[in-house]
N, C-alpha and C positions, 0 to 999 in steps of 0.2 A: 335608648332615648326616647322612651314611650313618655308622650305628655310634656316631654321637653324640649325649650324652646332658647335657638340658639339667638342671642342676642348682637348687636353692633354697640359696644358700651363704648363712651365718650363719647359719643356725637348722636345724642338727643334733640328731636325736631324739638320738642317742647317740654317743657318740666310748667306745669300750675297748680296753684290753690282752684280747686273745683269751686269754691263757693263764690270765686267772683265774678261775678255778672259781664264784665266786662271782656275781651277778650284778649290770651294771651296770644303772643304769636311767638316763635323761635328763633334760631338761628340758624341759617341756611347750610341744609351736609348735602355734597352727592349721595345719590340714589337711585339717577337713571341711568338707563343704559346697561340694566341687567337683565332687560331679557326676561323679566317674569320672577324675579329670584329672589327678591326682595319682598317682604310685609311689614304692614307698618302695626305694631304692637302696645298697645296702651297696657302697661300695669300701673296697677295702685303704689307706690311712693311710701304713703303713708296710709293708714288705716284710711278706706276711705267710704260715704256712704253716696253714690251717685242717683241725683232726684234721672226726672225720665226724660230732661228737657237739657241737658248736659251734651255737649256737638265738640267732634273734632274733625277738623278740617283739615288736607292736606292741598298745599300749596305748589305749585311750581315754575323753573323757569329756568330758560335754557344759559344765565349765566350768574355766578352767585351774585350781583349786586342789578338784575335787573326786573322788570316788572313780572310781580308772582299773580296766577292764574292759579283758579278751583281747578285740580286735579280728580279730589273725590272725599270723600267724607261720610259722618256716622252720627248716630246718636247713641250714646254709651249705653246699654242697657240698666234700669232702675234697681240696683242693691246694693250689698253692702259687701266691704272687700276689707282681705287682712294686706297687710305689705306685702308687696314683692305679685301679687294674685295675677295673672292674667284678667282684665278687665273686657278686654275686646282686638280683634283682628281685622284689620280693613286692609283688603285687596288693594296691591297698585296697579294701572294697567302696566302691558308687558311698553308702551310708548310713553314712558314716564318722562317728563323733563330729568335735563341734569339735576337738578339743583332744587330740593325740595324741604319744606320745613311746614311745620304741622302748627294750629289755630286752633285753641283752647273754649271755651266760653260756658261759662259754669251756671249756677245760679247758688243763690242764697238759701235753698230747700237744700242744698249738696255739700258736703265737706270732706275734706283730705286732699292730697296732692294727687295727684296724676303723673305719667311718666310717659312722653309719645316718643318711642323708639324704634329704628329699621332694627325687623327679624330677616334671618335666611328661612328659603323652605327651600325643604330637602329635594336633591330633583331624581 
């Protein structure tokens, strides 16, 4: 299991083309109440070139259709990634709201598609 990332499949927080400057917000997924057992992984869905201003924000709410507000965010490292590469891991606070969604903001200097998804942290 060395260097292996356990993913939660089929429940992506966002999938976005990072060459688009307008933010892409994903669907709400249950991810809170795990007391620090989950992390947010950002994978290259396709080959991707990340510019230094590509950001991923995680928003949360206590209900699926409630008002979502910022939980955490990260700027992705500028580099080139192959499809399937882990680009970044974003820790979730232990008191994250029950419902989470991702918001990806890219720019014209970047290319490719990223997948923002939950991952299990080994205990």
